[in-house]
PADRENLO-435653 format. One record per atom (N, C-alpha, C): residue number from 1; x, y, z. Coordinates in steps of 0.02 Angstrom, whole numbers, plus 32768, in hexadecimal, padded with zeros to 4 digits. Example, Ala and Ser with C-alpha at 12.3 -4.5 7.8 and 13.67 -1.06 7.14 Angstrom:
2
+-----+------+------+------+
! num !    x !    y !    z !
+-----+------+------+------+
!   1 ! 8294 ! 7EE4 ! 8186 !
!   1 ! 8267 ! 7F1F ! 8186 !
!   1 ! 8294 ! 7F5B ! 8186 !
!   2 ! 8282 ! 7F90 ! 8162 !
!   2 ! 82AC ! 7FCB ! 8165 !
!   2 ! 8285 ! 8002 ! 818A !
+-----+------+------+------+
This chain:
116
+-----+------+------+------+
! num !    x !    y !    z !
+-----+------+------+------+
!   1 ! 7B5F ! 7F0C ! 7B0E !
!   1 ! 7B9B ! 7F1C ! 7AFF !
!   1 ! 7BCA ! 7F56 ! 7B47 !
!   2 ! 7BF5 ! 7F40 ! 7B60 !
!   2 ! 7C1A ! 7F6C ! 7B8A !
!   2 ! 7C47 ! 7F99 ! 7B5A !
!   3 ! 7C5C ! 7FC8 ! 7B5C !
!   3 ! 7C7F ! 8002 ! 7B2C !
!   3 ! 7CC1 ! 8011 ! 7B5C !
!   4 ! 7CF2 ! 8017 ! 7B6A !
!   4 ! 7D19 ! 802C ! 7B9F !
!   4 ! 7D28 ! 8085 ! 7B7D !
!   5 ! 7D47 ! 809B ! 7BC7 !
!   5 ! 7D46 ! 80E3 ! 7BB0 !
!   5 ! 7DA1 ! 80E8 ! 7B94 !
!   6 ! 7DCA ! 80B2 ! 7B92 !
!   6 ! 7DF6 ! 80C7 ! 7B8A !
!   6 ! 7E1D ! 808A ! 7B52 !
!   7 ! 7E3F ! 80BE ! 7B1D !
!   7 ! 7E40 ! 808D ! 7ADF !
!   7 ! 7E88 ! 807A ! 7ADD !
!   8 ! 7EB3 ! 8083 ! 7B18 !
!   8 ! 7F04 ! 807E ! 7B08 !
!   8 ! 7EFB ! 803E ! 7B37 !
!   9 ! 7F28 ! 801E ! 7B2D !
!   9 ! 7F44 ! 7FEC ! 7B53 !
!   9 ! 7F97 ! 7FE5 ! 7B65 !
!  10 ! 7FB7 ! 803D ! 7B67 !
!  10 ! 7FF9 ! 803C ! 7B70 !
!  10 ! 7FF5 ! 8049 ! 7BD3 !
!  11 ! 8022 ! 8041 ! 7BDA !
!  11 ! 802C ! 8048 ! 7C3A !
!  11 ! 802B ! 808A ! 7C52 !
!  12 ! 801B ! 808E ! 7C75 !
!  12 ! 8001 ! 80CF ! 7C90 !
!  12 ! 802A ! 80DA ! 7CE2 !
!  13 ! 8026 ! 811A ! 7CF6 !
!  13 ! 8044 ! 8131 ! 7D24 !
!  13 ! 800E ! 8143 ! 7D61 !
!  14 ! 8017 ! 812C ! 7D95 !
!  14 ! 7FEE ! 8137 ! 7DC5 !
!  14 ! 8024 ! 815C ! 7E0D !
!  15 ! 8003 ! 818B ! 7E1D !
!  15 ! 8014 ! 8199 ! 7E6C !
!  15 ! 7FE4 ! 819F ! 7E9E !
!  16 ! 7FF4 ! 8163 ! 7ED6 !
!  16 ! 7FAF ! 817F ! 7EFE !
!  16 ! 7FD8 ! 8197 ! 7F4B !
!  17 ! 7FD3 ! 81C9 ! 7F64 !
!  17 ! 7FE0 ! 81EC ! 7FA6 !
!  17 ! 7FB6 ! 81DC ! 7FDE !
!  18 ! 7FC9 ! 81AA ! 7FFA !
!  18 ! 7FAB ! 8198 ! 8038 !
!  18 ! 7FB1 ! 81C7 ! 807F !
!  19 ! 7F86 ! 81C8 ! 8094 !
!  19 ! 7F96 ! 81FE ! 80DD !
!  19 ! 7F76 ! 81C4 ! 8110 !
!  20 ! 7F8A ! 81B2 ! 8138 !
!  20 ! 7F85 ! 8184 ! 8172 !
!  20 ! 7F81 ! 81B5 ! 81B0 !
!  21 ! 7F5C ! 81C5 ! 81D3 !
!  21 ! 7F3C ! 81E4 ! 820D !
!  21 ! 7F18 ! 81C1 ! 823E !
!  22 ! 7F47 ! 81A9 ! 826B !
!  22 ! 7F36 ! 817B ! 82A6 !
!  22 ! 7F24 ! 812D ! 8290 !
!  23 ! 7F5A ! 8113 ! 8269 !
!  23 ! 7F56 ! 80DE ! 8246 !
!  23 ! 7F2B ! 80C6 ! 8219 !
!  24 ! 7EF8 ! 8107 ! 8211 !
!  24 ! 7EC6 ! 80F6 ! 81D3 !
!  24 ! 7ED0 ! 8126 ! 819B !
!  25 ! 7EC6 ! 8116 ! 8169 !
!  25 ! 7ECB ! 8128 ! 8121 !
!  25 ! 7E9B ! 8161 ! 811A !
!  26 ! 7EA6 ! 81A0 ! 80FC !
!  26 ! 7E97 ! 81D6 ! 80F1 !
!  26 ! 7E83 ! 81ED ! 80B4 !
!  27 ! 7E60 ! 81F1 ! 808C !
!  27 ! 7E57 ! 8210 ! 803E !
!  27 ! 7E4D ! 81F2 ! 801E !
!  28 ! 7E7B ! 81C5 ! 8016 !
!  28 ! 7E7F ! 8193 ! 7FE1 !
!  28 ! 7E47 ! 8145 ! 7FE8 !
!  29 ! 7E29 ! 8131 ! 7FB4 !
!  29 ! 7E13 ! 810F ! 7FB8 !
!  29 ! 7E38 ! 80CC ! 7FCF !
!  30 ! 7E07 ! 809D ! 7FFD !
!  30 ! 7E42 ! 8065 ! 8004 !
!  30 ! 7E57 ! 801F ! 7FDB !
!  31 ! 7E31 ! 8033 ! 7F9E !
!  31 ! 7E35 ! 8018 ! 7F85 !
!  31 ! 7E5E ! 803E ! 7F38 !
!  32 ! 7E8E ! 802D ! 7F18 !
!  32 ! 7EB2 ! 803D ! 7EEF !
!  32 ! 7EBB ! 8019 ! 7EC3 !
!  33 ! 7E9E ! 8039 ! 7E68 !
!  33 ! 7E95 ! 8000 ! 7E45 !
!  33 ! 7ED1 ! 801F ! 7E07 !
!  34 ! 7EF4 ! 7FEB ! 7DE7 !
!  34 ! 7F19 ! 7FEC ! 7DAE !
!  34 ! 7F10 ! 7FCB ! 7D84 !
!  35 ! 7F4C ! 7FBB ! 7D5C !
!  35 ! 7F3B ! 7F8B ! 7D0F !
!  35 ! 7F67 ! 7F61 ! 7D1C !
!  36 ! 7F98 ! 7F22 ! 7D15 !
!  36 ! 7FC1 ! 7F19 ! 7D0A !
!  36 ! 8007 ! 7F34 ! 7CD9 !
!  37 ! 8041 ! 7F41 ! 7CE5 !
!  37 ! 8077 ! 7F61 ! 7CC5 !
!  37 ! 8080 ! 7FAC ! 7CE7 !
!  38 ! 802E ! 7FC3 ! 7CF1 !
!  38 ! 8038 ! 7FFD ! 7D19 !
!  38 ! 805F ! 8007 ! 7D30 !
!  39 ! 8093 ! 8054 ! 7D3E !
!  39 ! 80B7 ! 805C ! 7D79 !
!  39 ! 8089 ! 808D ! 7DB3 !
!  40 ! 80A1 ! 8069 ! 7DDE !
!  40 ! 8086 ! 808A ! 7E2E !
!  40 ! 80CA ! 80AB ! 7E44 !
!  41 ! 809A ! 80ED ! 7E6E !
!  41 ! 80BC ! 810D ! 7EA7 !
!  41 ! 809F ! 810A ! 7EE4 !
!  42 ! 80AD ! 8100 ! 7F16 !
!  42 ! 807B ! 8106 ! 7F53 !
!  42 ! 80A8 ! 8124 ! 7F7C !
!  43 ! 8091 ! 8162 ! 7FA2 !
!  43 ! 80AD ! 819E ! 7FB6 !
!  43 ! 808D ! 8192 ! 7FFB !
!  44 ! 80B4 ! 8177 ! 8031 !
!  44 ! 8094 ! 816D ! 806D !
!  44 ! 80AA ! 819E ! 80A5 !
!  45 ! 807E ! 81B9 ! 80AB !
!  45 ! 807A ! 8219 ! 80ED !
!  45 ! 805D ! 81DC ! 8128 !
!  46 ! 8087 ! 81E4 ! 8159 !
!  46 ! 8062 ! 81D6 ! 819F !
!  46 ! 8078 ! 81F2 ! 81E3 !
!  47 ! 8044 ! 8210 ! 820F !
!  47 ! 804B ! 8242 ! 824F !
!  47 ! 8075 ! 821C ! 8279 !
!  48 ! 8080 ! 81DD ! 826C !
!  48 ! 80B6 ! 81AC ! 829F !
!  48 ! 80DE ! 818E ! 8263 !
!  49 ! 811F ! 8165 ! 8282 !
!  49 ! 8139 ! 8136 ! 8278 !
!  49 ! 8126 ! 80EE ! 8261 !
!  50 ! 8128 ! 80CD ! 822F !
!  50 ! 80F7 ! 80AA ! 8218 !
!  50 ! 812F ! 8081 ! 81DF !
!  51 ! 812F ! 8049 ! 81E1 !
!  51 ! 813D ! 801A ! 81AA !
!  51 ! 8107 ! 7FFF ! 8173 !
!  52 ! 8113 ! 800A ! 8139 !
!  52 ! 80D4 ! 8015 ! 810F !
!  52 ! 80EC ! 7FC3 ! 80D9 !
!  53 ! 80BB ! 7F9A ! 80CD !
!  53 ! 80CC ! 7F5F ! 80B3 !
!  53 ! 808C ! 7F48 ! 8082 !
!  54 ! 80A1 ! 7F4D ! 803E !
!  54 ! 807F ! 7F39 ! 8008 !
!  54 ! 8078 ! 7EED ! 7FFF !
!  55 ! 8055 ! 7EC6 ! 8009 !
!  55 ! 8048 ! 7E83 ! 8019 !
!  55 ! 8053 ! 7E5C ! 7FCE !
!  56 ! 8064 ! 7E33 ! 7FB5 !
!  56 ! 806B ! 7E14 ! 7F88 !
!  56 ! 809B ! 7E26 ! 7F55 !
!  57 ! 80B1 ! 7E63 ! 7F4E !
!  57 ! 80F0 ! 7E7F ! 7F44 !
!  57 ! 812E ! 7E80 ! 7F65 !
!  58 ! 8106 ! 7E73 ! 7F93 !
!  58 ! 8151 ! 7E87 ! 7FE1 !
!  58 ! 8175 ! 7EC0 ! 7FDF !
!  59 ! 8158 ! 7EEC ! 7FD0 !
!  59 ! 8176 ! 7F2E ! 7FCF !
!  59 ! 8159 ! 7F5B ! 8011 !
!  60 ! 8191 ! 7F66 ! 8033 !
!  60 ! 8187 ! 7F87 ! 8072 !
!  60 ! 81C4 ! 7FCA ! 8077 !
!  61 ! 81B7 ! 7FE7 ! 80AB !
!  61 ! 81ED ! 803D ! 80C3 !
!  61 ! 81B4 ! 8049 ! 8102 !
!  62 ! 81F5 ! 806C ! 8118 !
!  62 ! 81D4 ! 80A2 ! 814A !
!  62 ! 81BE ! 80DE ! 813E !
!  63 ! 8190 ! 80E8 ! 815A !
!  63 ! 816A ! 8143 ! 8146 !
!  63 ! 816A ! 8155 ! 8196 !
!  64 ! 819C ! 819C ! 8199 !
!  64 ! 81AD ! 81B0 ! 81E7 !
!  64 ! 8172 ! 81FE ! 81D9 !
!  65 ! 8176 ! 81FC ! 8219 !
!  65 ! 8138 ! 8241 ! 821D !
!  65 ! 8163 ! 8289 ! 81FA !
!  66 ! 8148 ! 8294 ! 81DC !
!  66 ! 816D ! 82C4 ! 81AD !
!  66 ! 81AF ! 82C6 ! 8175 !
!  67 ! 81AE ! 827F ! 816B !
!  67 ! 81CA ! 825F ! 8128 !
!  67 ! 81AD ! 822B ! 8124 !
!  68 ! 8177 ! 824B ! 80CD !
!  68 ! 815A ! 8217 ! 80AF !
!  68 ! 8192 ! 81D4 ! 808E !
!  69 ! 8172 ! 81AA ! 8087 !
!  69 ! 8186 ! 8161 ! 805D !
!  69 ! 816F ! 816E ! 801A !
!  70 ! 819B ! 8159 ! 7FE8 !
!  70 ! 817F ! 814E ! 7FA8 !
!  70 ! 8199 ! 8101 ! 7F94 !
!  71 ! 815B ! 80F0 ! 7F7E !
!  71 ! 8174 ! 8099 ! 7F58 !
!  71 ! 8165 ! 80A0 ! 7F0E !
!  72 ! 8185 ! 8073 ! 7EE5 !
!  72 ! 8174 ! 809D ! 7EA9 !
!  72 ! 817F ! 804B ! 7E82 !
!  73 ! 8153 ! 8017 ! 7E5F !
!  73 ! 815F ! 7FF4 ! 7E39 !
!  73 ! 8133 ! 7FF4 ! 7DFE !
!  74 ! 8141 ! 7FB3 ! 7DCD !
!  74 ! 8116 ! 7FB4 ! 7DA3 !
!  74 ! 80F4 ! 7F68 ! 7DB8 !
!  75 ! 80AC ! 7F6D ! 7DBD !
!  75 ! 8076 ! 7F3D ! 7DC5 !
!  75 ! 8070 ! 7EF8 ! 7D8C !
!  76 ! 80A0 ! 7EE1 ! 7DA6 !
!  76 ! 809D ! 7EA3 ! 7D6D !
!  76 ! 805F ! 7E5F ! 7D7B !
!  77 ! 8065 ! 7E5A ! 7DD2 !
!  77 ! 8045 ! 7E25 ! 7DE0 !
!  77 ! 7FFE ! 7E34 ! 7DE4 !
!  78 ! 7FB8 ! 7E04 ! 7DCD !
!  78 ! 7F6A ! 7E3B ! 7DD2 !
!  78 ! 7F62 ! 7E11 ! 7E0E !
!  79 ! 7F34 ! 7E33 ! 7E26 !
!  79 ! 7EFC ! 7E1C ! 7E63 !
!  79 ! 7EF9 ! 7E52 ! 7E8F !
!  80 ! 7EEB ! 7E52 ! 7ED1 !
!  80 ! 7ED2 ! 7E61 ! 7F06 !
!  80 ! 7F0C ! 7E62 ! 7F44 !
!  81 ! 7F2D ! 7E99 ! 7F32 !
!  81 ! 7F83 ! 7E9C ! 7F5C !
!  81 ! 7F5A ! 7ED1 ! 7FB1 !
!  82 ! 7F68 ! 7EB7 ! 7FF6 !
!  82 ! 7F47 ! 7EE2 ! 802B !
!  82 ! 7F81 ! 7F0D ! 803E !
!  83 ! 7F79 ! 7F47 ! 8048 !
!  83 ! 7FBC ! 7F67 ! 8064 !
!  83 ! 7FB2 ! 7F91 ! 80A7 !
!  84 ! 7FE0 ! 7F71 ! 80E3 !
!  84 ! 7FD1 ! 7F7C ! 8127 !
!  84 ! 801F ! 7FA4 ! 8139 !
!  85 ! 7FFE ! 7FBA ! 8172 !
!  85 ! 8041 ! 7FE1 ! 81A6 !
!  85 ! 8035 ! 7FA3 ! 81E1 !
!  86 ! 8087 ! 7FBE ! 81F1 !
!  86 ! 8092 ! 7F9C ! 8237 !
!  86 ! 80B2 ! 7FCD ! 8257 !
!  87 ! 809C ! 7FCC ! 8285 !
!  87 ! 80AF ! 7FF6 ! 82CE !
!  87 ! 8100 ! 7FEA ! 82D1 !
!  88 ! 8126 ! 8029 ! 82E6 !
!  88 ! 816D ! 8030 ! 82E8 !
!  88 ! 8173 ! 7FF7 ! 8326 !
!  89 ! 8197 ! 7FDA ! 832C !
!  89 ! 81B9 ! 7FA1 ! 8356 !
!  89 ! 81CC ! 7FCE ! 83A3 !
!  90 ! 81AB ! 7FAE ! 83D8 !
!  90 ! 81B9 ! 7FDA ! 8418 !
!  90 ! 81F8 ! 7FB2 ! 8445 !
!  91 ! 820D ! 7F6D ! 8418 !
!  91 ! 8246 ! 7F4E ! 843A !
!  91 ! 8232 ! 7F32 ! 8478 !
!  92 ! 81F1 ! 7F0B ! 8481 !
!  92 ! 81D9 ! 7EF1 ! 84BF !
!  92 ! 81F7 ! 7EA6 ! 84BA !
!  93 ! 821E ! 7E88 ! 846A !
!  93 ! 8221 ! 7E55 ! 846D !
!  93 ! 81FD ! 7E1F ! 8480 !
!  94 ! 81C3 ! 7E3A ! 8478 !
!  94 ! 8191 ! 7E00 ! 8478 !
!  94 ! 8166 ! 7DE4 ! 843F !
!  95 ! 816F ! 7DE0 ! 840C !
!  95 ! 815B ! 7DE7 ! 83C9 !
!  95 ! 816C ! 7D98 ! 8399 !
!  96 ! 8146 ! 7D7D ! 838A !
!  96 ! 813A ! 7D36 ! 835C !
!  96 ! 8152 ! 7D53 ! 8314 !
!  97 ! 815E ! 7D2A ! 82F2 !
!  97 ! 8165 ! 7D3D ! 82AE !
!  97 ! 811C ! 7D36 ! 8283 !
!  98 ! 8118 ! 7D71 ! 826B !
!  98 ! 80D5 ! 7D73 ! 8235 !
!  98 ! 809B ! 7D5E ! 825B !
!  99 ! 8089 ! 7D3C ! 828C !
!  99 ! 8055 ! 7D0A ! 82AA !
!  99 ! 8016 ! 7D35 ! 8299 !
! 100 ! 7FE7 ! 7D4B ! 82C2 !
! 100 ! 7FB1 ! 7D74 ! 82C2 !
! 100 ! 7FCB ! 7DB5 ! 82BF !
! 101 ! 7FD4 ! 7DCB ! 826F !
! 101 ! 7FD5 ! 7E1C ! 826D !
! 101 ! 7FBF ! 7E4E ! 829C !
! 102 ! 7F75 ! 7E3C ! 82A6 !
! 102 ! 7F41 ! 7E66 ! 82D9 !
! 102 ! 7F6D ! 7E85 ! 831A !
! 103 ! 7F84 ! 7E30 ! 8334 !
! 103 ! 7F8F ! 7E47 ! 8372 !
! 103 ! 7FE5 ! 7E70 ! 8373 !
! 104 ! 8008 ! 7E75 ! 8344 !
! 104 ! 804A ! 7E81 ! 833D !
! 104 ! 8053 ! 7EC6 ! 831D !
! 105 ! 8027 ! 7EF7 ! 8318 !
! 105 ! 8019 ! 7F2D ! 830C !
! 105 ! 8022 ! 7F39 ! 82B4 !
! 106 ! 7FF3 ! 7F1A ! 8299 !
! 106 ! 7FF9 ! 7F12 ! 8256 !
! 106 ! 7FA6 ! 7F18 ! 824E !
! 107 ! 7FAC ! 7F53 ! 8217 !
! 107 ! 7F59 ! 7F6C ! 820B !
! 107 ! 7F3A ! 7F5A ! 81C2 !
! 108 ! 7F22 ! 7F54 ! 81AE !
! 108 ! 7F13 ! 7F4E ! 8154 !
! 108 ! 7EEC ! 7F9C ! 8147 !
! 109 ! 7F0F ! 7FC4 ! 8118 !
! 109 ! 7EEF ! 7FFB ! 80FD !
! 109 ! 7EC7 ! 8006 ! 80CB !
! 110 ! 7ECC ! 7FCF ! 80A7 !
! 110 ! 7EA6 ! 7FC1 ! 805D !
! 110 ! 7EC5 ! 7F9F ! 8040 !
! 111 ! 7EC5 ! 7F8E ! 7FEF !
! 111 ! 7ED7 ! 7F63 ! 7FCB !
! 111 ! 7EE8 ! 7F90 ! 7F8E !
! 112 ! 7F1F ! 7F76 ! 7F61 !
! 112 ! 7F49 ! 7F82 ! 7F22 !
! 112 ! 7F1B ! 7F52 ! 7EE8 !
! 113 ! 7EE4 ! 7F58 ! 7EC2 !
! 113 ! 7ECB ! 7F38 ! 7E8D !
! 113 ! 7EF1 ! 7F34 ! 7E40 !
! 114 ! 7F05 ! 7EFD ! 7E30 !
! 114 ! 7F2C ! 7EFE ! 7DF8 !
! 114 ! 7F00 ! 7ED9 ! 7DC0 !
! 115 ! 7EE8 ! 7EF7 ! 7D9D !
! 115 ! 7EBC ! 7ED8 ! 7D69 !
! 115 ! 7EDD ! 7EBD ! 7D35 !
! 116 ! 7EDE ! 7E8C ! 7CFE !
! 116 ! 7F00 ! 7E7E ! 7CC4 !
! 116 ! 7EF3 ! 7EA9 ! 7C92 !
+-----+------+------+------+
């Protein structure tokens, strides 16, 4: 028999502080785990200007050096959703639409796992 340590099914609030140094996640685990209907805040701090993207929820925003990005949402959809960063476009004009993400400066940092 498996006994859960949490007896309440009430939604909770989670704040994840994501520190990105040299395009690598530091401090926080790479898999962030919450439950469906929880409120999630992701505070993204970066040592360079990057676009942060939570796939599946299609939430993105710019984190600028010295100016953290805060994304807040209710985790309605269940599953595992990767979060990535995109380097700020340098304007060389030679980019295709979302083809091979790694080639175009997109790097996966981790995933948000939303449990039912």
